[in-house]
Each structure stands twice: as structure tokens, then as C-alpha cells.
N, C-alpha and C positions, 0 to 999 in steps of 0.2 A: 496490291502489294506483292502477291506471289509472282505476278507477271513481271514486276520490276526486279524481283530477285532473279528470275530467269534471264532477263536481259543483262544483268550485271554479274552473272554467275562466273564467267571466265575471268573477268577483270579482278573480282574479289579473290578468286582462287590464286591467281598469279601474285596478288598483293600479299596474301598470307604466306605463300611459298617464299617470297623474297624476304619477308620479315623473319621467318624461321631460320632461313639460311644465314642471314646477317647476324642473328643472335648467336648461332654456333661459331661463326667466324670470329666474332668478337670475343667469345669465351676462349677460343684457341689463342688469340692474341693476348688475352689476360694471362693465361698460364705460361706463355712464352716470356712474360715480363715486360712486354712492350707497352701495355696499357696499365696504369696504376689504379685499376678499379677494385683491387682486392688486396688482402694482407699476405697472400701467398708470395714467398720470396723466390727469386729465380734459381739460386744455387747457394746452399749453406756452406760449401767448401771454398768459397771465394777467399783468396788470401787477404783481401781487405776486410774480412769479417772481424768485427771488434772483439767478439767472444774468444776467437782463436788467438788473437794477439795477447789477450789477458792471460790465457793459459800458458802461452810460451814465456811471457815475462815472469810469471810466477815460478816456473821450473828453473829458469836461469838464476833467479834471486835466491831460491831455497835449495841450491845444489849441495850445501854442506850436510854431512851425514848426521842424522838424528833419528832414532826409532819413531818418534812421534811424527817428525817431519817426513820420514820415509813412508810411514803409513798414510800420512795425509797425501803424499805425492802419489802413492799407489791408488788411493781413492780418486784423486784428480785425473790420473791416467785412465782409470776405468771409465770415469765419467766422460773423458774426452773421446775414448774409443766408442762409447755408446752414442754420443752425439754425432760423431763422424759417420757411423754406420746408418743412423737414422736419417741424417741429411742426404746421404748418398741414395738411400731408398726413395726418399721424397722427391729428389731430383729426377730419378728415373720415372717415378709415377707422374710427375708434372709433364715430363716430355711425352709420356704415353698419352696423357689426357689431351695435350695440345694436338697431337696427331689424330686422336680419336674424334675430337670435336670438328677438326677440319674435314675428316672423312664424312661425318654426319652432315655437315654443310653441303658437301658435294652430293650426297645421297638425296638431300632435300631438293637441290637444284635439278637433279636428274629425273624428278617425278614428271610424268607425262600427263597433260590434261586430257588428251584424246583417249588414252587407255584408262578409263575411270576405274575399272575393276582392279587392274594391277596396281594403280596408284593408291587406291584405297587400302589394299592389303599391305603395301610397303609402308604406308603412313602409319598404320596400326603398329607395325614392327618397330618403327622409329620411336613411337610414343613409349612403347614398352622398354626400349633400350635407354631412353632418357630417364625413365622411372628407376631402372636398375642402377645407372651410374650415380644416382644421387645417394645411394646407400653407403657410399664411401664416406668415412667420418670427416675427412677434410672438407668435403663438399657440403655436407649437412650443417657444418659449423659456420659456413660462410653464407650469410644471408643474401648477398648480391648474386652469387653464383646460383643459389636456389631460385631466386627471382627470375634470372635469365632462363633457367631450365623450365620453370613454370610457364613463362610467356611463350617459349617455343612450343611446349605441349599444347597450350591454348590455341596457337595458330594452326598447329597440325590438326587439332579437333575441328577448328573452323573449316579447314580444307576438306575434311571428310564430310562435314555437313553440306558444304557448298557443292561438292562434286555429286552429292546424292539428290540435289534439286533437279527434278526432271519434269517434263511437261505432263507425263502420265500422272504424276502426283497432283498437278493442278486439275486435271480432268476428274480424278477421284474425289478431290475436295469439293468440286462443283456439284458432283452427283450427291455426295453425302450432305452438303450444306444447302441443297435445293429446298426452299420453303414454299414453293408454289402450292403444295398440298395443304399448307397450314393456314390458309386465308381465314377459315372459320375457326380452326383449332387454337390459333394463337390467342384469341380473346380469353380463353380459359386460364391463361397464364398472367393476365393483366394484374390481378390482385397480388400475385407473387412478385411481379416486377415492381409494383408500387411499394410494397412492403420493403423490398430490398433497397429501393431508392430512399425510402424514409429512414431506414437504419444507417445506410451508407450512401450519401449523395454521389460519391465518385463512381458508383455503379453505372451512372449514365454513360460514361465513356465506353463501357463494355456493351451496353445495350445499343450503342450507335451501330456496332457491327450487325446486331440482330435486325435493326431497322433497315440497314442496307441490304441484307439478305432477303428481307421481305419484298424488296423491289423485284426479286426474281419472279414473284407471282405475276408481274406484268408481262413476262415473256410469253406465257401460254396464250392469253387472249389476244395479244398483239401479233403473234407469229403469222397466222393466216391472213389477218388484215393487211399486214405489211407485204406479204407475198402477192396478194391480190391488188396491190397499189390502190387501196381504197382511200378516198378522201376523209374517211372517218377515223383515220389513224390518230390524228391530233386530239380530237374530241374524246375518244376512248382512252387515250393516254392520260389526258387531263382528269378524266373521271376517276380512273383507278389510282392515279397519283394523289388526287384529292382525298380519296378514301383512306389511303395509306397515311397521309399527313394528318388526317383527323384522328387516326388511331395513335399516332405518335403523340399528338396533343393530349389525347385521353390518358395515355400512360404517364406522361410527364406532368399532368395537372396535379399530381400528388405533391409536387414541389410547392406551387403556390398555396395549396391547401395547408400543407405543413407550416409554411411561412405565416399564414394568417392565423393558424392555431397559436403560434408563438406571439403573433401580433395582438391577439385578443388578451393575452396575459399582460403584454406591455400596456395595452389600453387600460386594463384594470388597475395596474400599478400607477400609471400616470394620472388617471382620473380620481382614484380614491386614496391612494397611499402617499404618493409624492406631492409635497406641497410646493407650489411655484415660488421661487425665490424672488423677493421684492427687489426693486432697484436700489433701495437703501436698507441696510441691515446692520444692526448692532452686533459687534463681535461676540457678545455674550450669547446671542441666539444662533451663532453660526453652527454649533453642533446640532441644534434642533433641526435646522434646515438641511444639514448634510445628508441625513438619512442614508447612511452607507449600505445598510442591508437591502432596502428596495432598489437602490441604484445599482448595486451589484447584480441583483436579479435581472434588471433591465439590460445590463451589459451582457450577461450570460445569454439571455434570450436573443439579443441582437446578434451575438456571435453565431448562435445556431442558425439564424436567418441568413447570415452571410455565407455560412457553410453550404446551405441549400443552393444559394445563388451560384457559388463557385462550382458546385456539382454540375448544374445545367450548362454553365458557360464553358466548361471543359469540353463539351461536345461541340466540335468545330462545325463550321458551315457545311451542310451535307446536302447533296442532290438526291432527293427521294423521288424516284421516277423521273419526271420532267419538272418537278417543283423544287426550288432551292429552299431549304429550311435553315433559317438563321437562328441560332440558339438564343441570342439576345432578344430578337423579336418574339420568339417562342415564349420566353420568360415574361416579356411585357404583356403579351396577349393573355397568358395564363393569369397574371396578376390582375389585369383588367377584368377578366371573367369572374375571378373570385371576389374582387372588390365590389362589382355590381351585385353579386349574389349576397354578400354580407350586408351591404348598405341597404339594398332593397328589403332584405329581411328585417333590418332594424327599423326602417320606415314603416313597413307593414305592421310590425308589432307595436310600434309607438303611436301610430295614427289610426288605429282601429277603435271605434267608439260604439258603445251601446246605444241603440236608438232611443232609449229612455234616459240617456246620460244627462246630467245636469251641466249647465254652462260652466260652472265652477271647476269641472274636471279638465277643461281644456288647457289652462295655463300650467298646472302641474305636469300634465303629460308632455307639453311642449318643452318645459324645463328639463325633464328627464331625457327626452329625445335629444335635446340640445347638448346635454352632457355627453351622451353616447356619440353623437356626430363629432363633437369637438375632440373626443378621445381618438376617434378614427383619424381625424384630420391631423392632429398633433403627432400621433404615432406613425402615420404614413409619411409625414414630412420628416420625422426623425430617422426612419430607416432608409430613405431614398438614396443616401450616399453609400450605404452599405450594400445595396443591391444594384447600384449603377443605373438608376432610372430617373426620369423627371417626375418626381412624385406629385408636385403641385399641379403640373399640366395634366397628368393622368387623373388626378382627383377631380379637377374642374370639369374635364371632358366627360367622365363617366357619371358624375353626379348630375350634370346637366342633361345627359342622355336619359338617366332614370326619371328625372323630373319631367322632361319633355314627353317621354313615352306615356307616363301616367296622365299628363295633361291631355294628350290626344285621346286616351281611353275615356277620360272623364268628359271630354267634349262630345264624345259619341254617346255617352250613357247618362249624362247628368239629368236629363229630363225625366228619367224614371224616378228620381227622388225629388220630393217637394222641397222648395227653398225654405229655409228657416226665416222667421220673422226678424225684423230689425232689432226689436227689444221685446222682452217678455212683459206683456201688458197686465198679466194677472199678478205676478210676483214682484214686478218692477225691478227685477234683477238685471244688472248690466250684462248684455250678451257679448259685446265686444267693445274694445277701446283701442287707443293708439298703441298701448303696450303690447297688444296682440301681434302687431306687425313687427315690432322689435324682436319679440320672441321667435317669430317665424324666421326672421333674418338670422338670428343667432343659431337656430336649429337647422334650417335647410339652406341657408346662405342666399346669395343673390339669385341663384338659379331657381330656388324654391319660390321666392317672391315673384320673380319674373314669370315663372310658370303659372302661379296663381293669378297673376295679372292677365295672362293670355287666356286662361280659363274664364275669367270674368268677362273679358272682351267677347269671347265666343257666346257666352250666355246672354250678353246684352244684344248681340246680333239676333240670336234666336228669339228673345223676348220682343224685339222690335218687329220681327217678321210675324210673330203671333199677334202683335197689336194691329198691324196692317190688315191681317186676315179678319180680326174682330171688327175693325172699322168698316171693312167692306160688308160684313154680315149684318151688324146691328144698326148701321147708320145709312149706308148707301142703298141697301135693299129694303129699307123701311120707308114706305111712302109718307106715313104720318110724321116721322122725324124730318124727312126732307121738306115737307110742306111747312113745318114749324120753323125750320132754319131759313127757308125762303122768305117767309113772312117777316122774320126778325131782320134779315138783311135789307128788306125793303123799308122797314121802319127806322133803321139806324142810318140809312144812306142820306146824304153823304157823311163820311166818318168824321169830318171836321166840324160838323154841326153838333148842337146839343139836342138830345132826344127829349121830346115833350112827353110828360107822364111816363118817365123812364121806369119808375118802380113797377108799374103795371105791365109794361112791355117785357121787361127782363123776367119778372116773376112768372108770367104766362109761359115764356119759352122754357124756363128751367123746369116748371111743373110738368110740362108735356114731355120732357126728355129725362125725367128723374130716373127711370129704370136703367138707363145705360151707364150711369156714373159709377156704380159699384165696380163693375169689371174694368172700366176705364181707369179708376183710381188705383186698383190693384196693379195693373200693368205699368202705370206711370211711376208708382212707388217702388216697384221692383227695379226698374231702370235707374231711378235716382239713387237707391241704396247701393247698387253695384257701382255707380259712378263715384259715390263717396268712397267706397272701398278702393277703387282704382286710384283716386286722388291720394288716399292715405298710403297706398303701396308706392306710388310714384314719389311721394315725399320721403318715405323711408329709404327707398333705393337711392335717391339723390343725396340724402344725408350720408348714407354709407359710402357712396362713391366719392363725395367730397372729402370725407374723413380718411378713407383708406387709399384712394387714388386721386389725389387732388390734381395732378398733372393731366391725367386722363379726362377728368371732368372739365378742366379748363380747355383742353384741346377739342373736346366734343362740342362744347358751347360755342367756341369761336368758329369751328367748322360749320356748325348749324346756322349761325348768324350769317356767315359768308355765303352759304348756299341760298338762304332765303333772300339775301340782298341781290344776288345774281338773278334769281328767278323773278323777283319784283322788277328788276331793271329790264329783264327780257320782255315782260308784259307791257312795260311802258315803251320799250323800243324793241320790236321783234327782230331787228337785225343783230342784236346781241346774242351770244351763245346760250344754249339751253341743253341740258342732258338729253341725249337721244333715247329712244325706247329700249334699245339693246344695252344701254348703259345701266349697270346695276348699282351705281353709286347711291342713289336715293334710297333704294331698298335696303342696302347694307347699312347705311348710316342710320336708318330708322330703327333697325334692330339694336344697334349700339345705344342710341338715344333712349329707347324704351328700357333697356337693361340698366342704364344709368339714371333713370327717372327724370330725364330732361324732356318731358312732353306733357301736354295738357289733355286729359281724356275727354274734356268737354268740347274740344275743338275737332274731335275725330269724327269722320264720316263712316258709320258702321255698315249702312246698307244703301243700295241704289233704289230710288223711289220714282214713281210716276205722279202725274198731276192728280190731286184729290180734291174734288169739289167740296166746299163748305169746311175745309180743314181748319182754317184760322178761327172761324166763328164757333166751331165745336170746341176747340181748346179754350176759347174765351168763356163760353158758357160753363165748361167744366171748372175752370178756375173760380168763376163767380159763385158757382154752386157750392164750393168748398169754403168760401170766406166766412159764412155764418158759424162754421165749426171752429173758427180760430179767433184769437184775440192777441193784441199786441202787449208785450211786457218789456219795460225799459231795460231790464237786465238780461232776459232770455230771448228777446225778439218775439217772433210769432209762435204761440203755443196753443194747444187745444183748449177749448172752453170746457169740455167734459173729458175726464180721463179715459172714458170708454171709447171715444172717437178715434178710429185708427188713421188719423191724419198727422203726418209729420212734415212740417213746412220745408226744411232743407231738401229732403229727397223729392218732395213734390215739385219744387222749383227746378232742381237739377234734372229731374225726369222730363219735365216740359221743355227745358232748354235743349236737352239731348234730342228729343223728338223733333223739335222745330229745326234743329241743325241738319237733319237728314233731308230737308226739303229746300226749295229755292228760298232765297232771302226775302222775296216779296211776301211770302207767307208770314214770316216773323214780323215784318213791317206792318202788315195788316192786323196781326194779333195785337201788337203794341198799340196800334191806332184804336182798336176796339176797347182796350183797357183804358186808354186815355179818355176816350169818349164817355165810357161808363163812369169814371171818376168825376169828370166835369159835369155830367148830367145829374149825378147823385148829389154833388155839392150844391149845384144850382137849385135843385128841388128842395133841399133841406134849408137853404138860406132864404128862399122865397116863400115857401109854404110851411116851414117848420117840419117836425118829425111826422111822417105819414102814419095814419092810424087806420085800424080796421082791416089790416092784412096780417096774414099769418107769417109771411116771409119778410124779414127785415135785413137788408144788406148791411153788413157791418163795415163801417169806414174806420180804418186805423187812426189812432190818435196822432200819430206822427205822419207828417206829409212827405217823409223820405221815399215812400213807395210811389209817389206821383211822378210822372215824367216831367222833366224840366220844360 
């Protein structure tokens, strides 16, 4: 700015000189009577003067002698003499002022820019002369003349200031304003700066100059690097500029913090005090819903937030070192940081549970957290227009980032915590229900449910990997078990036949492998329970998507069907197009489909597997070993015979289905063939020989034939 003043110094000086001279010339013209800018008359002795004509006519009319008339005539004559003398003196004074102002104009024009010392002294004398001439009462009473004199003095003062702008002053200011020594010291003033901004947000414009001066701290470390022509100049410049920008963000973070302090009050008012106005309202209840007091408080707090925003936006785009700082982006980044901090704290406080907490504590906590998050969402959406940001976009991005970050952390650490059971077998209290996922949707939104779904997906992967390790350890490395399985396969081959004396053969195989089914059951049940949870989450996400964004849901469904049709057509005719490996379409559409709940968790391949011997027959024996613990109920389906048995039929079936889905389809076909053979052989033995006796194990055949393959 000072350099610009130096470059424009002479031009401005000439401009001020010209303006001052023109003002004096114009005043001279005014007092000559040429310009009608004032009430000063050119000459009061003009024969055309109306007042003089009246006096003359009065004397001629009243020439008859009369003492009273003569006395009046003498008074009129004395008055005429007084006016005549006064007018003559004023005429002389005006002529003198005219000449004086013209002389002042010439003196101003004669000022020499090159001789700054003499010009400065002469300008001071001219200012004093203009102040003295104003003391005449005719000039003080004329506002226009006084204004002209004041303008001329102002231009003369500007000429003095301009002529004194010298390069030496710039050097002195640079030395005084050098803040390279304050790189560490400036941090001690941070609290003072923030308090000043909090009290007066417009203080940001003054701090802008301070931040720019801090950039002089870059000169010292970069001086020698630049002189040595080092390639590290850019990286060092970026480092110090980044540090400086970080400090600017640290100082200005007080604005988002102050905004969110007011926002918390707005949240409290909108959540607890202000009642939402229904779509239909009786006019008698209008006063109750008006709530002028709370709404006035919201308006006042909103105005305070807009003032903070205006303060930071007053700081224009600034180049700090080699990094350009945009105040709007700075405000948005600060709001994002503070939003993440507040929302993460609310989630942390609302979703911390005592290890001994009862299941009944979950729903109240979710409802309380849902009210808090809804208050954040509504208030953030409310103030977005006042702070000139895309509130909904920022809310969705940052909340999803919080959820995804915590999901990643849980995916790394969830194995340290033992999974909860599906239901409480002792108290028979409901651990979860479909209402739970609705509450999570209301509390954490789509991102929360989607993050929970990703966490469950990762847990299923880990559980399946643990299952494979267990299978290798307790089955493939146990010779006794392998011999039993081999004997069974020889006895039941071919699978389309009916096994003779099936009760003895199946009972013998199950008795010899009884020790492995406890761990097997636990792993299968965990996978099945998590698959049911994933199905519930997908259902809730799909319902929410169809309700809130029906066009998005329809577009995703149609795009998914079109892609599947193209892929199926490609496999039937390889000449048809298929997405290449570098094409990210399938990966991106999968993320959208899972977020919208348009997917089936049971069809997902979670892990890659190798060929496992005896895998179908092991799963067959496992299922048959669990049948005596179950019974069929027309209203409830398959239920436990004894309440103490930890067997739940839906998770058991879904767990087995998920496990078989990870392997080649021939394993599933062989598994179903073994089940069909078991049913046919058992029915054949029962119808031919009656119920077998003398054995401890009795396979339970369901009353309904719906479980039999067609």
C-alpha cells in the first residue's frame, strides 16, 4: 500500500494543487458577481437598486414643510447616508477579496513539486492565510464560502502529507514492522486476539495486516536458500507457509467456536422450548404456537452468528507466504472442525454404556441422542443461509466421516470385546427388535446405519475366517473324525439311494463327532445372527430411502437391474460389452446400493476359500445333530424343545446358508442331496419297520413335509 502511495505521489500532489487553485479562482469569480453561488451583491450603489428608488420617491412626495415630516425626512436622510457609506465599504471589500483570492490561486499554482521543502513551508502559510480571511464576518455568515475555504485547506493539507511521502519512511516502517523475531512470541498473544475477535468480529480486518507481516518471518530462512539456488526453496516455503496458515486458522477458530456456542442455545430452544407448528392449526391456538419470546431469542442468537460470519468474510483473500487463504473456505473449514468436535462429543456421551447395563437402557439413550442430533441438524440447517454455507452438504459429509472413522476403529478392535447373545436366555427379556434400527436411523441417520452394516460385514468376515481355522484344527487334523466321515460317505453312497439301517449309521457317526458340535454351533449361530441384523438394517435403509428419496431409490433399482442384465447377457454372449477392470462403476454403484438397502446380505461372498474335504457331510451331520433339540410349531415354526437349549432355528439356517455360499455350488448341491437322502431313508425305515426302539438317539422328523425337497 505504501509503495502504491509512492508511485502515485506526484499525480496526487498535482491533483490537490489543481483542486485548491480552482477553488480560489471560483471564489474570486463569486465575489466579482459573475457566478451566483452566494448572496453577496456586486455593488449596492447601482442606480437600478430598488431601495434607493424608494427613498428618492419618498423625498419628492413629502417635500411640503412639516416639522414631523421634516424630522422624518432627516431620519430618512441619515439612514440613506449610512446605507450609502456601508455599501461603498462593502464594495471596496468585495473587490479586494476578489483580487486576494486570485492571488492565492496563483500562489497555489506556483508551488513546485521538486522543491518539497519550500513548497511545504509556503503551503503552511497559505493555510494560515485562509484561516485568517475567514474571520471577516461577511465570510463567516456565508456557508458556501466557508465550505470552499475548508475544501481548499483540506487539499493543501493533503499536499503536505503527499509531499512528505518518501522512500525512507517505507524503509523505516519495514524495520519497525518486521515480525521475523516474533515467530514464537506471537503465540502468547493468541488469547488476546481471540478475545478481541469474540467481542468485536470486525477486528479480523485489522488482524489481516498482522498476519501479512508475519509472512516476513519467511524471509530469513529463505534468504540463503534462494541465494544458493537450492531446489529446497519451494518445499521450505511450503512448510513455513503451512505453519503460518495453521496459526491463522488457530486464531480465527474462535469464530466457529463462538458460533457454535450460540448454536447450542438455539438447539436448546428449538428442541425443548419451541413447539413445531402443525400443518393444520386452529386460530384459537395460534397465540400458543407463536411463542414470541423464544423465537425472539432464536432471532437474536442468529443475528450474533451472522455478525461473526460477516467479521471473517471481511478479511479478503490473502496470500500468506505462498499459500492463498480464502476467508470463506477458512470459515467453512473452521465450521467443519467445530461440528465434528461437537457431534463426536455428543455421540461419545450418548453411546457410552456400563458393561453391566441392562438391555432396557438402550432405547432411552438412543431416544435422547436422537433428540440431540435432530437439534443439531435442524439448527445447522436453520443458520446455513445466515453464514452462506451449504449446511446439509457439510452435515452429511462430516457425520459420515465421524461414523466411518469409528467403524474403522471398531473393525480393528471389536474382537477384544465378546459378542452379546441374541437374547437373554435367563430373564427372557428382549435384547433387540426392529424398533432398534428405526431408532438408530433417527439418531445417527443413514450414515450411522450404513456404518453399523459395514461393521457387521467385517465381523462376519472375521468369524468365517475363524471358522475355517477351527475346521482345519478339529476336523482335518483329527484322524478319528476323518475315519468316521469316510465310513459314513461309503455307507451313504450313492446319494440317490436309500440307506439301509439308516438310524444306526447316522447315530454312530454323530456319536463319534459329538465333541466338535458345540464350537461349530457357536460359530454358525454368530454368523446367522449378524446376517439377520444385516437384513434388518437393509430393510430399514431401503424403507428410509423409498420414503425420503423415492426418485433416487427408483434410479438405483433400475440402474442395478440394467447392469445385471448386461452382465448376464455378456456371460451368454462374450462378444457383448462388460465393464473393464479399471472401470469403477460396479464398485461405486455397490456403495450406493448398500447405502440405500438395495442388496441381499445372504448372497454376498465374504471370503475366498479353497477346497475342503468332507465339508458337505460335516455340515449335514451338524444339522442332523441339532434336530433332536428342535420341534415344529404351526404358529412359530421351528422352536427349541427345552428352553435351556441355545439353538435358534433362523440364525442356524442363515448361518449355514452363508457358510455354504462361500464355497463352490457343488458343495451346496451335495449338502442338499445328503439331507434329501436322510429324509427318504428315515421315512422309509419308519413306514416299513415302525418306530425304532432300543436306541438313545431318535431323529425327530417334523410334522410338516414342507422341509422336504420336492
